[in-house]
C-alpha positions in Angstrom: 42.4 -19.9 18.2 43.7 -16.5 17.4 46.0 -14.2 19.3 46.4 -10.6 18.1 48.0 -7.5 19.5 46.1 -4.3 19.4 49.0 -2.3 17.9 49.0 -4.7 15.0 45.3 -3.8 14.1 44.6 -1.1 11.6 43.2 2.1 13.2 40.5 3.7 11.0 38.5 6.9 11.6 34.9 6.4 12.8 32.8 7.6 9.9 29.4 8.6 11.3 27.6 11.9 11.4 28.3 13.8 14.6 31.7 12.1 15.4 34.9 14.1 16.2 38.3 12.6 16.8 37.3 8.9 17.2 39.0 5.9 15.7 38.2 2.2 15.6 40.2 -1.0 15.6 38.8 -4.6 15.3 41.2 -7.1 16.8 38.7 -10.0 16.7 35.6 -10.1 14.5 34.0 -11.6 11.4 37.2 -11.7 9.4 38.7 -13.9 12.1 35.8 -16.3 12.1 34.4 -15.1 15.4 31.0 -17.0 15.6 29.1 -14.7 18.0 30.8 -11.5 19.1 33.2 -8.9 17.7 35.6 -7.0 19.8 36.2 -3.5 18.7 38.5 -0.9 20.4 37.7 2.8 20.1 40.1 5.7 20.7 38.6 9.1 21.4 41.1 11.8 21.2 41.2 14.7 23.7 38.2 17.0 22.9 36.6 14.3 20.7 33.4 12.4 21.0 31.3 9.7 19.4 27.9 10.6 17.9 24.8 10.3 20.1 23.3 7.0 18.9 21.4 3.9 19.8 21.0 0.4 18.4 18.7 -2.6 19.0 21.1 -4.8 21.0 23.2 -4.5 24.2 26.9 -4.0 24.2 29.6 -4.2 26.8 32.5 -1.7 27.1 35.7 -1.8 29.1 37.8 1.3 29.6 41.4 0.4 28.8 43.0 3.9 29.1 42.1 7.4 30.1 38.8 8.8 31.3 35.7 10.6 29.9 32.0 10.8 30.0 29.2 8.5 29.0 26.2 10.5 28.2 22.8 8.8 28.3 19.2 9.6 29.0 20.2 9.7 32.7 22.8 12.4 32.1 26.6 12.3 32.0 28.5 9.8 34.1 32.3 9.7 34.5 34.1 6.7 33.1 37.7 5.8 33.7 40.3 3.1 33.2 39.1 -0.2 34.6 35.3 0.6 34.4 32.9 -1.8 32.7 29.8 -0.4 31.0 26.6 -2.2 29.9 24.6 -0.2 27.4 21.1 -1.6 27.0 19.3 -2.2 23.7 17.9 1.0 22.2 19.5 3.2 24.9 20.8 6.5 23.4 24.5 7.0 24.4 27.6 9.1 23.5 31.2 9.0 24.7 33.1 12.2 25.3 36.7 12.9 26.1 37.3 16.1 28.0 40.8 15.1 29.2 44.3 15.7 27.9 44.9 12.1 26.9 43.1 9.6 24.7 40.1 7.7 26.0 40.5 4.0 24.8 37.7 1.5 25.4 36.9 -2.0 24.2 33.4 -2.6 22.8 32.0 -6.1 22.5 29.0 -6.4 20.2 27.1 -9.1 18.3 29.2 -10.1 15.3 26.6 -9.0 12.7 26.8 -5.4 14.0 30.6 -5.1 13.4 
């Protein structure tokens, strides 16, 4: 068993083409011996965004703080604190923060993708 506080996890810039003002923390993952899933937390600063991207597996997001937009093939949908999101395999998606405060969300993915 492992218990960790998010503020104790190193925050690193997301290094992908097309990203602006996004940071990643990994409170539980491969380094902790997680056998199946990794939990990542992304912070998107005001005016920032993740790149438009897709991957061959689903992932689950939970919005911890703030609000923003999730852009997909179906257009932009508002997301806010307390929302759960399921992104299907191979579904193009992008997170945008148009607010004045950081958008912070948890992202649970298969461990090998961490």
